[in-house]
N, C-alpha and C positions, 0 to 999 in steps of 0.2 A: 919095074922099079919098086923098091921097098916102100910100102905105104907109110910105115912108121917114120920114115925120114921126110916124106913129102908133106905129111899133115902139119907138123910144126911150122914148115916154111909157108904153107898156105894160110895158117892162122896168123902168123906174123905179118904177112902181106895184107891180109884182111884188116887187122888191127891198125896198120899204118894208114890204110885207105880211110878208115873211120876217123882217125885223128887228123889226117891231112885235109880232108874235105872241108871241115869247118874253118881251118886256117885260110884256105884258098878263098872261101866265101867271104870271110871277114876282110881279107886283103882287097878283094874287088869292091866290097861295099864301102870300106873306109876311104878309098881313093875318091869315090863319088861324093862322099859326105863332107870331106874336109873343107871345101869352099863355103859351107854353110855354118861352120864353127869359127869362133873368134876368141882371141886372147883379149882380156879386159885389163886396161891400165887405169889406175886411179891416183889422184892426188888428194890427200886428206890432211887436215890440220892437226889431227891427233892420232896416235897409234891405238890399236885395240889389244888389250891384254887378255890372254886366254888362260884362265885358271883351271879349266876343265881338261880331262884327258881326251876329250873329243876335240881334235885340233881343227880349227877353221882358218882359212887363209886371210891375212890382213893386209896384203900388198897387191891385190888384184885377183883375177880369176879367169874363168872361161864363160862362154855363153853361146847361144845358137839361135838361128832364125826359126821362129816357131809358127808364124802365120803368113798369109799372103801379103800383108802390109809391111813385111820385113822388120817387124819388131824383134828385138833380141830378148830372150828369156835367160835369166841368171839367178843366182841366190841373192837374197836381200843382204846377207852378211858380207858379200863381196863388195858391195858399193856403200856399205855403212860409213857415214860421216864423210863421204866423198865430196870434195869441192870441185873437182874436175874429173870427167870420165872420157876415156877414148877406147876404141876397140881396134885391134890389129887383125887383119885378115890373113889368109894363107899366103898371099903375095907380099906380106910384111908391110902393107900399106895401112897407115893409121887414119882412122876416121873419128871425128868428134862425135860424142854421144851425149844425150840428155836423159835424165830419169823421168819416165812417164808416170810410174806408180810403183809402190812396193808394199809388201805385207810381211811384217816381222814374224808373226806367228807361223805362217806357212813357209817362211824363208824364201819367198819368190819376189823377184823384181823384174820390171819391164823397161827396156831402154829403147829410145828412138835414135836411129842412125840413118839419116836421109841419104847419105852418100854411099851406103853399102847396098849392093844389089846382088843377091844370090838366091838360090832355090830354098824353098821351105823344107825343113827336115821332115821325112816321112814318119808318121806316127804309128806305133804299135798299140797293144793293149796290155797294160801292166797287170791285169787280173788273169792273164793267160800265160804268165811265165811260171816256170817250174824249177825246183831244186836241180842243180846240175846243168842247167841250160848254159850254152856258150854265150858269152857277152863280151863287148869291148867298149872302152871309154875313149873319147877324144877330148883333149884339153891341153892346157899350157902349164904343166907342173913347174913350180918355182919360177914362174914368169918366163920360162924358156919358150921356144916356138911350139906350135901345135904338134902333138904326137899321139900315138895310139897305144893303149895297153889292153891286154886280153886276159880273160879269166872266166869264171863260172858264177852262177847264182849260188851263194852259200846258204842263205836263209831268206825267208819271206815273213812279212808282218813282224819285223823286228822292232820291239819297243825300246826306246832310249829315254831314260829318266830325265836327261838334260833337255830333251826336245820332245815333250809328251803329246804334242798336238797332232801327230800322225805316226803311222807305221812306216818303216823303211825297208827297202830292198838291200840285203847285204851281199857283197861280192868280194872275191879275192883279187879282182882286177885292180891294179895299182891306182889309188886315188890319193894324190899328194897335194899339199898346199899349192894352189894355182889351178887345180882341176875343178875346184868348187864352181858350180854353175854350168859345167860342161855336160854333154849328153852321154847317157848310157844306152847302148844299143843291144838288141838281140842279134843272133847270128845272121838274120836276113837284112840287117841294116835298118831295122825299125826302132824308133825311139821308145824306150820303156821306162826311163828314169832320168833324174837330174842328179848328177854326182854332187854330193853335199859335204861330206866330212869323212875323216878316217879316224880310227881308234888307235891311240898310241900313248904309252906311258913315257916314252923317251922322245917323241916327236919324229921318229923314223918310221919307215914303211913297215907294216905288220900284216899285210894280206887281209886286213879287215877294213873294208870301206862301206859307206852307206849312201844310198840314193833315194830321193823322193820319187815314189811311183808316178809315172807320167799322167795317169788318169786324174790324180789329185792335183798335180802341178798344172795341168791343162785347165782344170776347172777354175783354179785361182787366177791363172794368167788371163783367161777370157774375161773374168769379172774385173780385173785390174785395167784391161784395155777399154772395156765398155763403161765402167763406173769410176775408175781410178781409185777405188777403195773397196774394202770388204766390210759389209754391215753384219756384225755378229751380235749375238745376245750378250747381255752383261749380267754376271752372277753377283758381283759386289762382295767378293770374298777373296782373301789371300790364302792359298793352299800350299801346305808343305808336302813335297814329294820325298819320302824317305823310306826305303825298305827296312832300315834298322828301326825307325820309329814304329812302323807297322808291326814288325815282329815283336818288339817290346810290348806293344799294346795287345798282342795276341791275335793279329790278323795277317793273313797272307798279303792282302792288298787293301790299302785304306789311305785316306787323305786327312791331314790335321788342319783344321781352320785356325790360322794364326791371327787374322784380323778381319773385321767386318766393316764394310762401308756403312757409316751410321744412317745414310739415307738411301741405301741400295736395296735390291730385291731380297737378298739373304736376310737382311735386318727385318724387313717386312714379314718374311716367312718364319721368323723366330729363331734363326740360327745364331750361334754365339761363338766367339773365339774359344778354342779348346774343344769344340765338338769334333768327333771323329766320323768322317763320312765313309760308309762301307758299301752302299748299293745305289744304283741308278735305275730308276723305273723298275724296281723290284728285282733287278739282276745284280748279283754280287760282282764287285769289280774284278775283272779278269786280270788286270794289272793296274798300277797306279796312274796310268794315262787314260783310262777309259772315260772319265768325266771330261778331261781336256779334249779328247778327240770328238766328243759330243759337242762341246762348246765351240770347237773350231768350225763346225758346220751348222751351228745354230743361228737363229735370227731373233731380233727383238720381238717379244710377244710369245715366243715358244714357251711351253710349260713342261716342267720336268718334276719327277718325284725323287726326293733324296731320303735315304735312310741314314740315320746318324746315331751315335752313342754319346750320351751325356750322363755323367754320374753312374756309369756302368749299366744304364738302361737304354734300350732301343726306342727310337721314335722316328716318325716319318713327317715330312712336310712337302707341300707343293709350292713350287716357285715359278713365277712368271718372269721371264728374263726381260731386263730393261735395255736401254740404249747405252752403249759404251760412252762414258763421259770423255770430254776432250781434254785429256791430261796434257800438260806442258812438261816436256822432259828437259831438265837443266843441262846445259853444256858446260863442261869443265876443261881446263887446260892441263890436267894431271898427265904427266908423262909425255907431253908434246915437245918439250925443249923449245917452246916459243920464247919471245922476248920477255914476256912477263915472268915466266917461270925462271928464266936465267937470272932475273933480277930479284928472285926470292918471293914471288907472289903466286900462290895457287888460288885460282879464281873460279867462280861459277856464274854463268849467265843464264838468267831465267826471266822471261817476259820483258826482254830488252832492259834488263837491269843487271849490273855487275857487282858481285859481292866477294869479299875476301874470305877464303876458307882457312888458309894457312899462310903465315908469313915466316920467312927465314932469311938468313944472310943479310944482304944490304937492305932489303925491304923491312926486315924486323928491326934493324938498326935505325932505320928512318922513322919507326914508330907505327907501322901498319899492324893492325890487330884483326882477329877474326870478327867478321860482321861489318867491317868498313864497306860502305857502298860507294864505289868509284863513279863520279859523275863528270869530271872534267880532267883534261890533261893540257897544261899550258894554256888554260883559258878556253879550250875547245871542248864542247860537250861530246860525250861518247855514250853509247848505249849497248855496244856489243864487244865481245872479246876481239873480234877481227879489227874493229876500229881502233881499239886500244893498242893492239900489237902493231898496227900500221903506223901509228904515231910514235911508238917506242922505237921502231926500226929506223926512224929518221934521226935518232940521237947519235951523235958521234961519241967516241970512247970516253971522253972526259966531260960530256954534257950531262946536265941534270934536268929532269922534267919535274914540274910542280904539279902535284896531283891533288885535286879537290875531292874530298870524301865526306859523306854523311856518317857520323858515328852517333847512334841514337838519334837525337834531333839537332846535334851540333854540326856545323860546317867547319871542317878542318882542312888545312893545306899541309901536305907532306912532300918532301923531296924524294925522288926516285932516280937511282942511277947505279953505276957500278961502285964497288968499294973504293976503287981508285978515284972516281969522280967525287964521291961523297967525302971521304977522308975525315970523318968526325963521328961523334956519338950523340944520341938524343937523350936529354935528361928532363925530369919533371921538377918544376920549382913552384 
């Protein structure tokens, strides 16, 4: 037989075998792993706006059983502002879930689901993955049922300026909204990452997805289970991450200090707003996330050396990291379409106090202005947005609520209702 005819046939058959074997392996693995992966459903009082090109899901996500106690690991952004959480298993059975702990910087959250009983996901080692490795993702894209997507490792140690506290694994396996928090596996069915986000300018699939390496996710998850929090060091400085600012300043990688905590470690160390940081512990920044990655794994009391530029001169300073202050994050009803917003009130709740940020429509007609502190509705004291909206929801179409507010030091009563209910204008005399 002519060898020149046989050789191409053998090569084609060999190539097909190489391609088919990973697919067979992935098919076998994914079938065993699906029962340990869940779709996450949430109910939140307000929606999340995403201004970044890095799209994160805001209507639910995915998760998986990561320990012998059947805790569910997912992304913190998946359950952000959630008032109610449930998980749906492979049999489409819904289980109530509660948040045990979460860490925004690492984007990891742990859920407790007492009624879900499935096997723990087998772990791999994210430091042993290589470019071109076959991988697959299990998750619930767009809140559909669980499904599998296949791809390869496209890049390792990918730095993302929007999420500078860790490196990411990049893959071309489809990661869509709803996949967030789901597992990324190697060909053997071993967990190597947590699917987190996709890069897209249009919001559509672009073959560019990112996952948190499982070694880092596992470290954070174990701390959240044991301590319910992550104790990191506190620098006491706001840092601007901008490649354009770095280049204009003449540096490949740098950080601009925009604000200094007046009683924080950076202030004690002599740093000022306007200083440009260029080195950490005598090493030039490899990228603009180098200091952030150090801070993510730091502890109170750790010492670090920073090199900075002020007035075109280099200087060094030693900083002893402090304890992160207990900041209270205000809650707003912007974009929620809740009862207050429908009546023209954009409000902010902080430390159980409600203040008016913006008034428009019927609320502006009634005389509400920025800074009004709402304390009562129809004689009943309120301290939270939820309490306020609960009372407003009881109003019928033509009913008016009487709202007591503090304006500066004056106690004022203002009517609040629909334009139809009010049917008048407020004047000053």
